[in-house]
C-alpha positions in Angstrom: 82.3 -14.2 45.9 86.0 -14.3 47.0 87.0 -14.0 43.3 84.7 -10.9 42.9 86.1 -9.3 46.0 89.7 -9.8 44.8 88.9 -8.5 41.4 87.5 -5.3 42.9 90.7 -5.1 45.0 92.8 -5.3 41.7 90.8 -2.5 40.3 91.3 -0.4 43.4 95.0 -1.2 43.3 95.3 -0.3 39.7 93.5 3.0 40.3 95.7 3.9 43.2 98.9 3.1 41.2 97.7 5.2 38.4 96.9 8.0 40.8 100.5 7.7 42.2 101.9 8.1 38.7 99.8 11.0 38.1 98.9 12.8 41.3 97.6 16.2 42.0 99.6 18.4 44.4 96.6 18.9 46.7 92.9 18.5 47.1 90.5 21.3 47.7 86.8 21.9 48.1 86.8 25.5 49.6 85.9 24.4 53.2 88.9 26.3 54.8 90.4 29.7 54.0 94.0 30.1 55.0 96.4 32.8 54.3 99.5 30.5 54.2 99.9 27.1 52.6 99.2 24.4 55.1 101.8 22.1 53.5 104.8 24.4 53.5 103.8 27.6 55.2 104.4 29.8 52.0 102.1 32.9 51.9 99.4 32.2 49.5 98.7 34.2 46.3 95.9 32.8 44.2 94.1 29.3 44.5 97.4 27.4 44.6 100.7 27.6 46.5 103.3 28.9 44.2 106.0 27.0 46.0 104.8 23.4 46.4 101.6 23.5 44.3 99.1 22.5 46.9 95.6 24.0 46.7 95.1 26.9 48.8 91.8 25.4 50.4 91.7 21.9 51.7 88.7 19.8 52.7 87.9 18.7 56.2 84.6 16.8 55.5 83.7 13.2 55.1 81.9 13.8 51.9 85.0 15.4 50.4 87.0 12.5 51.7 84.8 9.9 49.9 84.9 12.0 46.8 88.7 11.8 46.8 88.5 8.0 47.4 86.3 7.5 44.4 88.2 9.9 42.4 91.6 8.3 43.3 90.3 4.8 42.6 88.4 5.4 39.3 90.4 8.3 38.2 87.3 9.8 36.6 87.8 13.4 36.0 87.9 15.9 33.1 91.2 14.3 31.9 89.6 10.8 31.5 86.7 12.1 29.5 89.0 14.1 27.3 91.5 11.2 26.9 89.4 8.1 26.2 87.4 9.3 23.2 90.6 10.4 21.5 92.4 7.1 22.4 89.5 5.2 20.7 88.9 7.4 17.6 91.9 9.7 17.1 94.8 8.0 18.9 97.4 9.7 16.6 96.0 13.2 17.6 96.2 12.2 21.4 99.7 10.9 21.0 100.9 14.0 19.1 99.3 16.5 21.5 100.8 14.8 24.5 104.1 14.7 23.0 103.8 18.3 22.0 103.3 19.4 25.7 99.5 19.2 26.5 100.1 17.1 29.7 97.7 18.6 32.1 94.7 18.0 29.6 95.1 14.3 29.2 95.7 11.2 31.4 99.4 10.3 31.1 100.2 7.2 29.1 101.7 5.3 32.0 98.7 6.1 34.3 96.2 4.9 31.7 98.3 1.8 31.0 98.6 0.9 34.8 94.9 1.2 35.3 94.0 -0.7 32.1 96.2 -3.6 33.1 94.8 -4.0 36.6 91.2 -3.6 35.0 92.0 -6.3 32.5 93.2 -8.9 35.0 90.3 -8.0 37.3 87.8 -8.7 34.6 89.7 -11.9 33.6 89.4 -13.0 37.3 85.7 -12.3 37.4 85.2 -14.1 34.3 87.2 -17.1 35.4 89.9 -16.8 32.8 93.1 -18.4 34.1 95.5 -21.4 33.8 93.8 -24.8 33.9 93.8 -26.5 37.2 94.9 -29.9 35.8 98.1 -29.9 33.8 99.9 -33.1 33.8 103.6 -33.4 33.4 104.4 -34.8 29.9 106.1 -38.0 31.3 103.4 -38.6 33.9 100.2 -38.4 31.9 97.9 -41.3 32.8 100.0 -42.5 35.7 98.5 -43.4 39.0 98.7 -40.6 41.5 101.6 -41.1 44.0 100.7 -39.7 47.5 104.3 -38.6 48.1 104.3 -36.7 44.8 101.0 -35.1 45.5 102.2 -34.0 49.0 105.3 -32.5 47.4 103.2 -30.6 44.8 100.8 -29.4 47.6 103.7 -28.0 49.5 105.1 -26.3 46.5 101.7 -24.7 45.7 101.1 -23.6 49.3 104.6 -22.0 49.4 104.0 -20.2 46.1 100.5 -19.2 47.4 102.0 -17.6 50.5 104.2 -15.3 48.4 101.4 -14.1 46.3 99.1 -12.0 48.3 95.4 -11.7 48.2 95.2 -9.3 45.2 97.3 -11.5 42.7 95.3 -12.5 39.7 96.3 -16.1 40.0 95.4 -16.5 43.7 91.8 -17.8 43.2 93.0 -20.5 40.7 95.9 -21.4 43.0 93.4 -21.7 45.9 91.2 -24.0 43.8 94.2 -26.1 42.9 95.3 -26.4 46.5 91.8 -27.4 47.7 91.6 -30.1 44.9 94.9 -31.6 45.9 94.0 -31.7 49.6 90.7 -33.3 48.7 92.6 -35.9 46.6 94.9 -36.7 49.4 92.1 -37.2 51.6 90.6 -39.8 49.4 87.6 -37.7 48.4 88.7 -37.1 44.8 87.0 -38.8 41.8 88.7 -41.7 39.9 89.4 -39.3 37.1 91.4 -36.9 39.4 93.4 -39.7 40.8 94.8 -40.6 37.4 96.3 -37.2 36.9 99.7 -36.4 38.4 100.8 -32.8 38.3 104.1 -33.0 40.0 107.3 -35.0 39.9 107.3 -38.7 40.9 108.6 -39.7 44.2 111.7 -41.5 42.7 112.5 -38.4 40.7 113.9 -36.4 43.6 117.2 -38.2 43.3 117.8 -37.6 39.6 120.2 -34.9 38.5 119.0 -31.9 36.4 118.9 -33.1 32.8 121.0 -31.3 30.3 118.8 -29.9 27.5 120.7 -26.9 26.4 123.9 -26.9 28.3 123.0 -23.7 30.0 122.5 -24.3 33.6 119.6 -21.9 34.5 117.8 -22.7 31.2 118.1 -26.5 31.9 116.7 -25.7 35.5 113.9 -23.8 34.1 112.8 -26.7 31.8 113.0 -29.2 34.7 110.8 -27.0 36.7 108.3 -26.9 33.9 108.4 -30.7 33.4 108.2 -31.4 37.0 105.3 -29.1 38.0 103.7 -27.5 34.9 100.6 -26.5 36.9 102.5 -24.4 39.4 104.6 -22.9 36.6 101.4 -21.9 34.7 100.3 -20.1 37.8 103.6 -18.3 38.0 103.5 -17.4 34.4 100.1 -15.7 34.8 101.1 -13.9 38.0 104.3 -12.6 36.4 102.3 -11.4 33.4 100.4 -9.4 35.8 103.5 -8.0 37.7 105.8 -7.4 34.8 103.3 -6.2 32.1 105.3 -2.9 32.1 108.1 -4.9 30.3 106.1 -4.7 27.1 107.0 -0.9 26.8 110.8 -1.2 26.8 110.5 -4.4 24.5 108.4 -2.6 22.0 110.2 0.8 21.7 113.2 -0.4 19.9 111.0 -2.2 17.2 108.9 0.9 16.8 112.2 2.9 16.5 113.3 0.7 13.7 110.3 1.7 11.6 111.5 5.3 11.8 115.3 4.9 12.2 116.0 7.1 9.2 113.7 9.9 10.3 115.5 12.0 13.0 112.5 14.0 13.8 111.3 11.2 16.1 113.0 10.1 19.2 112.7 7.3 21.8 110.3 9.3 23.9 108.0 9.8 21.0 108.0 6.1 20.5 107.5 5.3 24.2 104.4 7.6 24.3 103.0 6.0 21.1 103.6 2.3 22.5 102.2 3.2 26.0 98.9 4.7 24.7 98.6 1.9 22.1 99.0 -0.8 24.9 96.5 1.0 27.1 94.0 0.9 24.3 94.6 -2.7 23.4 94.1 -3.7 27.0 90.8 -1.8 27.4 89.8 -3.2 24.0 90.3 -6.8 25.1 88.5 -6.1 28.3 85.6 -4.9 26.1 85.8 -8.2 24.2 85.6 -10.2 27.4 82.5 -8.3 28.5 80.9 -8.7 25.1 81.4 -12.4 25.3 79.9 -12.5 28.8 76.7 -11.0 27.5 76.4 -13.6 24.7 78.2 -12.0 21.6 79.3 -15.0 19.3 82.9 -16.2 19.2 83.1 -15.6 15.4 82.2 -12.0 15.9 84.6 -11.5 18.7 87.4 -13.0 16.8 86.8 -10.7 13.8 86.6 -7.7 16.0 89.9 -8.8 17.7 91.6 -9.3 14.4 90.5 -6.1 12.7 90.2 -3.3 15.2 93.8 -3.6 16.6 95.2 -3.2 13.0 92.9 -0.3 12.4 93.8 1.4 15.5 97.5 1.0 14.9 97.2 2.3 11.4 95.2 5.3 12.7 97.6 6.0 15.4 100.7 5.7 13.3 99.3 8.0 10.6 98.3 10.7 13.1 101.1 10.6 15.5 103.8 10.6 12.9 102.1 12.6 10.2 102.4 9.7 7.7 100.8 9.3 4.4 98.3 6.5 3.9 100.9 4.2 2.2 103.6 4.9 4.8 101.1 4.2 7.6 99.8 1.0 6.0 103.2 -0.6 5.4 104.3 0.2 8.9 101.2 -1.2 10.2 101.8 -4.5 8.4 105.4 -4.7 9.6 104.4 -3.8 13.2 101.8 -6.5 13.2 104.6 -9.1 12.5 106.9 -7.5 15.1 104.1 -7.7 17.6 104.4 -11.3 17.6 108.2 -11.2 18.2 107.7 -8.9 21.1 105.0 -11.3 22.7 107.4 -14.1 22.1 110.2 -12.3 23.9 107.9 -11.2 26.7 106.7 -14.7 27.3 110.3 -15.9 27.3 111.2 -13.5 30.0 108.1 -14.6 32.1 109.2 -18.2 31.8 112.7 -17.4 32.9 111.3 -15.2 35.8 109.0 -18.1 36.9 111.8 -20.6 36.9 114.2 -18.5 38.9 111.8 -17.3 41.6 
């Protein structure tokens, strides 16, 4: 139940963030009739204030308030229904039209991306997708549990949990791990649990940081992963939630490389392309998780997960940049390889961020 409530909280938070990125100047339902703008005092000419953009008429009813709440959270308006079908079936046209200036007609790329990321992690939370609760350090697998070591890990987990907040995607998994360790320390865990150690041994406190690479912060990060891989896995998931936007600046240079000799396209064009593409991929994998939850076979899900993203990238490239079939095809193949490079860089950044926090 708690995980479900937190998942709903994540969706609400995502909707509100998306709303903040793409707000309206004012809300109105015709319940009041003013001659001057209630926001800035400018005399009204028409349905909107020409100075600040607020609606001439603002609501003062509870029904309108709850309408605004649902609208702000779900962001369901005409823009959404115009954007999602194009994003799914004609992503190149959507990208091209947005770049060309049709901004009021569609949900902006960043608003769509923010909401889709929060939705994805909320669905993952509901589906129980997260880091495993029992990850043994490589040099401690099979060793007998040490109470001092478990207490140290429990303290580390509680400290990290206190910094997370309730809406963090990793919080329910962290809570489960904390409860398991507390139970184990109380002598109520099973024999199997007692043979798994997830933190550094008591005598390892005195050892100096090992030199793996010769670079201090990298060696420190490696040590943290070796000493407490369970905690670091939670941090990795938490940071992927908070820093998902890093995928955009990481991806834009690689897309630019595909068009470096074509001066008609600039970084902004590529940023819109990347952000809409990421928004679609996020929503698509949400759909895959939901399909899996209703019983669709793993083989079918894997086939869909391999084919549809490539088809979507091809369609978006061809339509957004006005490419021939051949040009779109070879760029799709190259980009499918570059995506793994981008993911590798993103994960590396998350590992470093988790180690320095």
